[in-house]
C-alpha positions as CSV (number, residue, x, y, z in Angstrom):
1,M,-9.5,-4.5,4.3
2,D,-7.8,-3.8,0.7
3,L,-4.5,-1.8,1.8
4,I,-2.8,-0.1,-0.5
5,L,1.1,-0.1,-0.4
6,Y,3.1,2.5,0.4
7,D,7.1,3.1,-1.3
8,E,7.7,4.4,2.2
9,E,6.1,2.2,3.9
10,L,7.2,-0.9,1.7
11,R,10.8,0.5,2.4
12,E,10.3,0.1,6.4
13,I,8.6,-3.2,5.8
14,Q,11.7,-4.1,3.9
15,N,14.6,-2.7,6.3
16,L,12.2,-4.4,9.1
17,I,12.5,-8.2,8.3
18,D,15.9,-7.5,6.8
19,Q,17.2,-6.7,9.8
20,L,15.1,-9.7,12.0
21,H,17.2,-11.9,9.3
22,V,19.8,-10.9,10.6
23,D,18.6,-10.2,14.2
24,A,17.1,-13.9,14.6
25,R,19.7,-15.1,12.6
26,S,17.5,-17.1,10.4
27,K,17.4,-18.8,6.9
28,I,14.6,-16.7,5.5
29,V,11.9,-14.2,6.7
30,F,9.2,-12.9,4.6
31,V,5.7,-10.8,4.8
32,V,2.4,-12.6,3.8
33,D,-0.4,-11.3,3.8
34,K,-3.9,-13.1,4.9
35,N,-4.5,-14.7,0.8
36,G,-1.2,-15.7,0.7
37,Q,0.1,-13.2,-1.4
38,Q,4.1,-12.2,-0.6
39,I,4.8,-8.6,0.9
40,A,8.4,-8.5,1.0
41,G,11.2,-11.3,2.1
42,A,14.6,-11.5,2.8
43,G,17.3,-13.8,3.3
44,D,17.8,-17.2,0.6
45,L,14.7,-16.8,-0.9
46,G,16.3,-18.3,-4.3
47,S,16.4,-21.5,-2.6
48,I,12.4,-22.3,-1.6
49,D,9.5,-21.5,-4.2
50,T,8.5,-18.4,-2.3
51,T,5.2,-18.5,-4.1
52,S,4.3,-21.8,-3.0
53,L,5.3,-21.2,0.4
54,A,3.2,-17.7,0.8
55,S,-0.1,-19.5,-0.5
56,L,0.9,-22.9,1.5
57,T,1.1,-20.3,5.1
58,A,-1.8,-18.6,4.1
59,G,-3.6,-22.0,4.1
60,N,-1.9,-23.0,7.5
61,V,-2.6,-20.4,9.0
62,A,-6.3,-20.3,7.6
63,A,-6.4,-23.8,8.6
64,T,-5.1,-23.5,12.2
65,D,-8.3,-20.7,12.8
66,G,-10.8,-23.2,11.7
67,L,-9.1,-25.7,14.5
68,A,-9.0,-22.3,17.2
69,K,-12.4,-21.9,17.0
70,L,-13.3,-25.5,16.8
71,I,-11.9,-25.6,20.9
72,G,-13.5,-22.2,21.7
73,E,-10.3,-20.0,21.1
74,K,-10.2,-16.7,20.0
75,E,-7.0,-17.9,17.2
76,F,-3.7,-19.2,18.0
77,S,-1.7,-16.2,17.1
78,I,1.6,-17.9,17.0
79,L,2.9,-21.3,14.8
80,F,6.1,-23.2,15.1
81,H,6.5,-26.0,12.9
82,E,10.2,-28.1,14.0
83,G,11.7,-30.1,11.1
84,E,15.2,-32.0,11.7
85,R,16.9,-29.5,9.8
86,D,14.6,-26.5,9.7
87,N,12.0,-25.0,11.8
88,V,9.5,-22.3,10.8
89,H,7.6,-20.1,12.9
90,I,4.6,-18.3,11.8
91,S,3.0,-15.5,13.8
92,I,0.2,-13.1,12.9
93,V,1.2,-9.6,12.7
94,G,-1.8,-6.9,14.0
95,N,-4.5,-10.0,12.4
96,R,-3.8,-8.4,9.2
97,V,-0.3,-10.1,7.8
98,I,1.2,-13.1,8.7
99,L,5.5,-13.3,9.6
100,V,7.1,-16.0,9.1
101,V,10.5,-17.3,9.8
102,I,12.7,-20.2,8.8
103,F,15.5,-21.1,11.0
104,D,17.8,-23.6,11.6
105,D,20.5,-24.8,14.4
106,R,22.2,-21.6,13.9
107,S,19.0,-20.1,15.8
108,S,16.8,-20.8,19.2
109,L,13.5,-20.4,19.0
110,G,14.0,-18.4,21.7
111,L,15.8,-15.9,20.2
112,V,13.3,-16.3,16.7
113,R,10.5,-15.4,19.6
114,L,12.2,-12.7,21.2
115,R,13.2,-11.3,18.1
116,V,9.3,-11.6,16.4
117,K,7.9,-9.6,19.3
118,K,9.9,-6.8,18.8
119,G,9.5,-7.0,14.8
120,S,6.0,-7.7,14.8
121,Q,5.5,-4.5,16.8
122,E,7.1,-2.5,14.4
123,L,5.0,-4.1,11.3
124,T,1.7,-3.5,13.7
125,H,3.0,0.7,13.8
126,I,3.5,0.5,9.6
127,F,0.4,-1.5,9.0
128,D,-1.6,1.4,10.7
129,R,-0.4,4.1,9.2
130,I,-1.0,2.2,6.2
131,V,-5.0,2.2,7.3
132,E,-4.6,6.0,8.2
133,K,-3.6,6.6,4.5
134,T,-5.8,4.6,3.3
135,K,-8.5,5.8,5.0
136,S,-6.9,9.3,4.6
137,Q,-7.2,8.9,0.7
138,P,-9.7,6.0,0.0
139,S,-9.7,6.9,-4.0
140,A,-6.8,8.9,-4.2
141,G,-4.6,5.5,-3.6
142,L,-6.4,4.1,-6.4
143,E,-6.0,7.0,-8.7
144,A,-2.3,7.3,-8.3
145,A,-1.7,3.3,-8.5
146,F,-3.3,3.7,-12.4
147,A,-2.1,7.1,-13.2
148,E,1.1,6.1,-14.5
149,I,-0.4,3.7,-17.2
150,T,-0.7,5.1,-20.3
151,D,-2.9,3.6,-23.6
152,D,0.8,3.2,-24.6
153,D,1.4,1.3,-22.3
154,I,-2.3,-1.2,-22.4
155,D,-1.4,-1.6,-26.2
156,N,2.2,-2.9,-25.8
157,L,1.2,-5.0,-23.4
158,F,-1.3,-6.3,-25.8
159,S,0.0,-6.3,-29.3
């Protein structure tokens, strides 16, 4: 289901991952949809190609879903990659989005898992509200998204 992100919920998501970034003592935290589009990010985002990272993360989750199905599992909801310097913790939140936490030796897997568990519950509630808003206003959301675009805006775009 395509979701329409509203400003209020987007701010809540951003505030939540900003706090998760601090609480987990991570380098980077971001939320990605399952198509690989970054929704929000926190931390040292300038040091990394976030577009590629978001796409590769979604691809990683999709590949892992295939592995899970091959062995009879529904999904693997948490993935962890350990490197020499950095580690990547990936979790699927509410079967809708992917929460990614990149951390180094200033944190620990236990701390990250604890903070991600709490953050995932809060993210699930936010996305549940977004789904309800989208259902209650199926076309109003799209109309509102395009209401501010004028003919002049379109002309300026193509001139």
